[in-house]
C-alpha positions, 0 to 999 in steps of 0.5 A: 386601548389602542396601544395595548392592542399593537403591544400584544399584537407585536407580541404575538408578532415576535413569538410567531416569528421565533417559533419560524425562526426555530421551525426554519433551523429544526428543517434546516437540521433536520432535513435539509442540512446534511448529517456528517459525519462525526468530527474534527476537522482540525488545524487550517491546512494541514489538518490531522495530518501531525496528530496522525504521523506522532499517533500511527494510523493504528492507534489515530484510527481506534480513537476515533473509532472508540470516541465517534463511529465505529462504522464512520467518522470525519476527518481532514488529510492531507489537506483535504476533508475525508471520512474516513470508512470503518470496519469490515463493512466499510471496506466492503461498501467502498470495494463495491462502489469503485465507478458507481459513487467513487472513483480513484482519488490520490494525494497530492504529493503523489502526483507533485512527486510521481508527476504523473498528472496523466495516471492519476486524474483519467483514470477511468479512462483507457490511458494506461497499462493498467486499465486495458488490463496488460498488468493484471494479465502480466502479473498473474499466476502463469506469468509470474511462473517465469520469474520464480528461478530468478527469483531464487538466484537472485535472493540466494546470490544477495545472500551469499554478498550480503548476509553471510560473510557477517554476523550480523545485519539490518533486516530492512535497509538489505530488503530495500536493497534486494526488492529494488535490485529484483524488480529493475532485474525483473521489470527492464533488464538493469544488473548494472549496480551503480544504476540501480542505486542510483534510481534507488536513491531517486525513489528515497526521497521519492516514498518518503513523501509521498503521503506528507503534507502537500508544504513546498518548502526546501528541507519539507519531504514535499519538496524532496519527495518532487526532486526525486520524483524529476529525477525517477522521470527522467532516468525512466524515459531515457529507458524506455527511449533507447528501448524504442529504438532497439526495438524499432532497429530489430537489433537482438535483444535479451529483454523479454521483460516487463517493459519491452512488453509494455512498448509492443503492447496495443489496445484495440486500436491497434496504438502503442503505449506513449513514453508516459504511459509506460514510465507510469505504469514502471514507476508504480510498480518500483514504489510497491517493490521499493516500499511495501515489498521489502517492508512486507518481507522485513517483518516476516523476517521479523515475526521468524526472529522474535517467536522461535516455535515458528521459525522452526515448523516454517523451516521444517516444510522449507527443508521437504521441499529443498531435501526434495530437489536435490543440489543443484535445482532451482525454486519452482511453481510447485513448490510455491505451491507446498509451503503453505505454513510458510504464508501463513505466516506470512498472511498474519505476518502483514495483519499485524504489520501491514506495508501498506494502510488503505487508500484514498477514493473521491466521492463522485456524488453525495451518498449516505452511509450508516446514516450519515452523507458525504458530500460529492468532492469529500475524500474517503479513506479505508485501512488496515488498521479498523480490521486487521486488529479488532476482536470482533474479526480476529480474537486475541488480535495481537498474538501471532497465530498463523493458525488463522489463515487456516479453511477458509480463512478469516471472513471476507473485507476482515483481512485485506493487505492488498486493498479489494473489489475491483481495484485490488492490488495487481502486484499481490500474487508477485509479492506472495513469491517474492517473500515466499522465494525470499523467505526460502532462501533466507531460514534455508542458510540461517536461523535468526536471533534479535538483536533489539528486542522491541524496536519501535516503528515510526511511520512514513508511506509504511510501517519503518523499524528505527533500528532497521531489524538487526538478526544475528545470523545463526548459519546451518551446520552443512 
């Protein structure tokens, strides 16, 4: 009898233990462990970076929104555990919680390539001109008005020397050359073609590896980006020191450019920015000019060559402006403000082929979104590709339709080529001027015809047309 009782007691205890274990796991699953966003991490170290690169960001994002969640999903990119926020609500959440739940974060590849740890790691401290609001001030419309005649003059000169002698040109490499030369002129008063070409060569190495997997082996994009970054940094520091010497000696200098203003500006304590801070900001602007702005103008011209009815409407608007000015006068702010339809065309090009893919943040505390927990230390990513071609926000999304931007335009947080919130791109207005001035000069002189139909687009840090967007030029009869 004792043996039977012991056996029954053992079964009861075993059953109770199993029940407690089950309840423990259930409690932990429901209450103890965070409910992470759905998704997968991919391979060790590389994660899903290779898949992202091969499929392209648009397909990568849409596939995972359909498979896991249209609100937020997890992945691993650039060696980091990452939550990708989707849709207008995801954009709004990230833009609205800057400094509250999130801080800025840059991939290791970008930090190493551009050699600016202070710019990255101390982004919440008042150590840069960006934080002091200086760049925001000098990139406001009031300050940029003075750039318009220079942009107009340089665009005309570029078309005279690089486009007019040829019946066909490749738009993308031409635009990279032009936008970088313009940035060197406006930001640092550098005009020597050899000097500009030397800087541009180094920037090519940098931008090709900005968002690469951080594997530092010879021949890898990351390795080349680091080498290019050292070249850029050394060159810029030399330029900054030389200019500071000129200013300290109070020489008669013609410089009223961005660099001189950075060297002369002080914070509330009367302190000047150091050379590293200045070079950080110059580098950020040059990267944007070389990569994103050139890409933006390229695809605007691509659509003008592809869609004759759109070109005709832009041509009509721009010729009305040109005729109202006479023959010798350069463009001004009032002319830019008249380019309503042209800017709608440019924005529709930015919607369909956005130069920038999105931006990263880092969670500074655990928080929940859409019922999922984002742990502290996880990286987040918002992306243009969850809204720009979403039929919920843009009906018939593949159609090129500038009228989408008439009236009040798209719903908030759906059209985000320049980001949003506190960290919206400070160069947005600069990019608008550059796009419109170049559009004006091109359509005033040429009708465009695509030489390669259905050109393939690949992605590095921004969309890259494999053939460079070759177009045939048809000069207008005078």
